[in-house]
N, C-alpha and C positions, 0 to 999 in steps of 0.2 A: 663784590667783582663794580669793576671802575670805570662807566660808561663812557661811551669817548664823545669830546667833541663836534656830535656831525648829524643829525637829524636821525638816518637809516641805522638803530638802535633793532639789536635784531635776540639779544639776548634768551639764551634758552632755558637759566637754570632755577632751579628750582626752587618756588616762593611762597609767601606767607601774605593773603592778602590782606590790602586796604585801604595816602600819599603820595606802590609803589609806594602800598599804606605801609610806607617803611620803617612794641610796648616800649617804650620808656616809662623803669617807672614811677615816678613825679619827686626828686628828692626833697626835704624841711627845705622851710624855709621861700622866699620871696613873696611874688602877691597871691589870695587865694585864687585855686583856682574855682571856672569857672564851670557847669555845668548846664548847657543849649537844651532847645530840645526841638524840634525841627518835625514836621507833619509825615502822623505813622505812613652843513650841511647845507646848504636849498634843497628843499625838497617835490621834484620834483615829477605830482604827480598828475593827470590829470582829472582825477578825481579820488576820490576817498575810497579804501577800497572798500568788499563786498564786508566786512564784515560789519561794516557802518547796517546796520538793517534801515532800508528804506520804506520800509512796513512796521509796523507795529504786531508783535509774537500775539498769539488769544490773549497769554495768560500771562502781557506785564496790560499795567495804564497806559492810557496815552502821553509820552512827552510832554515835558512841557515847555512850555513854547523857549521857544530859541534850542529845544535839544530834539535829541533823536534816542536810540535805545544802540545801543554797540551789546550783542552776547558775544562771550569767547565762544571757540565754537568746540567740541570733542578735544581733551587732553592725550599729547601721551604720554607722559607722566601719572599718568595718573591727578591730576589738576582738578581741582576744586569748578565746577563751570559756573559761570556770577552775570550776569547783567548790567550793564554798570547804562546813567544817561551821560552822552558831551556834548559840546556844543553843535550844530546841527552843521557849521561854518568846516567844519573837522574834518581832520582824518585819521587814518588809523595807519601809521608808519612802518611796522610792521607782521611780517608771512604767518597768513598758518596761526597756527600756537601759543606763537613767541610769545614767553613769559618772562622777563616786565612786557606790555603791552606802552606804547605812545603816543599821545595827539595829540595835534598841532595846530594851530592856520599853517595850509598848504603856502611852503611858499615861504613857509620857517625857514633863517637861517640856523640857528643852531638852537634846539631844541632847551638849552640849561639855561641860556639868560631868558625865557618866557617868550608869551605864554603857552606854557604847552602842562598837559596834566599827562602823569604813567600811574598804571595800576601792574602791583604783582603779587603774587599769590608763594607763602615762603611756608616752606614744611615745618611745625613750627619745631617735633623735636627736633631740628638737624640749623636752629636757629634762637638766637635769645629775644630777646624787646630792646630796642628798636630794631626791628624783622629791616625794616626797608635802609640801612643806612646805608645797607652794605650797596642799593643803586646812586646812592649817591656819587661824586665825581669826586679826585681827592683822596685815592688809598681807599677806594670804597670808603671812603666817610669818613680817614679817620683825619684825617686831616679838619673833618669839619667842627664848628660849633653846634647844639642841638637841644629848644627848651623845648622841654612842657609847655600847653596854654591850654592848657584845661579838656571838658572830655565836650561831648557830640554827643544826644542820645539821639538816636533816630530809627524804632521800631523794636526790635526787639533788644541793638545793640548798643553797646557805648562805646564809644568812637574817644580811643585815646589822641587828641593835638598838639603839636606840633612845630615850630616853626623852627629853621637853621640859614647858616649862612655854611659855607665850603669857599676857602680864594680858589683867583683862576689865574692862569696865567704871570702865574710870578713866586719864590719858592718861599710860602707863610703858610702861616698858622691858622686856625678862627678858632676863640674858646668860649665854650660857656659860664656866663658868673650866673649860676642860681639866685645867689643873695639882691645885688644888683637889676639881674631880670636881665641882663645884654648879654651880646652875641658881639667878642669886642676877633676883631682885624688885622693879626701885623703877621712885617715880612722877615726876614729872615737878620735883620740889624735892625730890630722893630721900629722902624718907624710904621704909620699905620697901614694899611692894606689896601692901595689905589684902586680895585679892582676884587669885587668878588659874589657869586652865584647864590643867591636871595630862591628862598621857597615855603613851603608848605607841606605838613602830610595826614593823614591821619591812615590811625592804623587800629586795629581791632584782631580778638583769638578769639578763634568759636573753633569752636571741635578740630584737628589738624592742623592748620592750619595755622597761620598770620594771613590778612589779606589788606596792603598798606592802598594809601592810594597817596600820593606823589604831585603837588604843583610847584613848575618853576615861575615865576614870577617878577616878570620885567622889570629894573632897575630904571627905567626911565618913561613911566607910564605907571600908575597905578594898576592893580593887580586885575583882572576881569575878575569885574561882579560876583559870587556866586556863584562863578560854577566845581569853584573843590567842593564846595559848598552842598550844590545839588549831586558831584559823583554820590558821595557821604550816604546823601539821604534817601536816594535812590537804590545803592545796590542791594540788590535782589540774585541770593544764591541759586544756582540749579542742577 
């Protein structure tokens, strides 16, 4: 699914969850993967949507400082419900049981340019890893370069981590080189692409679903510290 270049994305597709946690088998070569362990359009919104919870459900722990819980509503498509921590000042942009769901600071003009998060659940029988690819721009991620970047253990899950680049605003393609551990993007004439959409993703396959979390990172500033990691470490199936 191609995500449009506006913030109000309301894709109601079938998902597999983790980065949007859009699982790529780690090919041989390149750097050795490390396993980390964590503890067990302008958006014209005046305030976050009601699905960003102002209070903590009794069965969830208090959120980390600067974060709040988002709990997905019952799904009309039989998808697994989940709870995840997102930055306190960010809004959930899509209505109801939308899948994927996007989160971003109020007023962000383009969620693909970040900082933003996308969560997506994909039915495993209808997708292959990495399932989050289909939530990326550029022909459903087909023109994007995706590289595995290790694993992250959180609770009972071990997430696969990725980083990616996608072309933006010009006929170009991005390709991942496992040997050099680099992603190169070139225009149709062979020259380096002048602009790209950059990000990271985490994905886990559990039961009948892929759960994916995608972080789109701004090029002009460092990515928000710990936002993706907090979302991954806090994810709770319901």
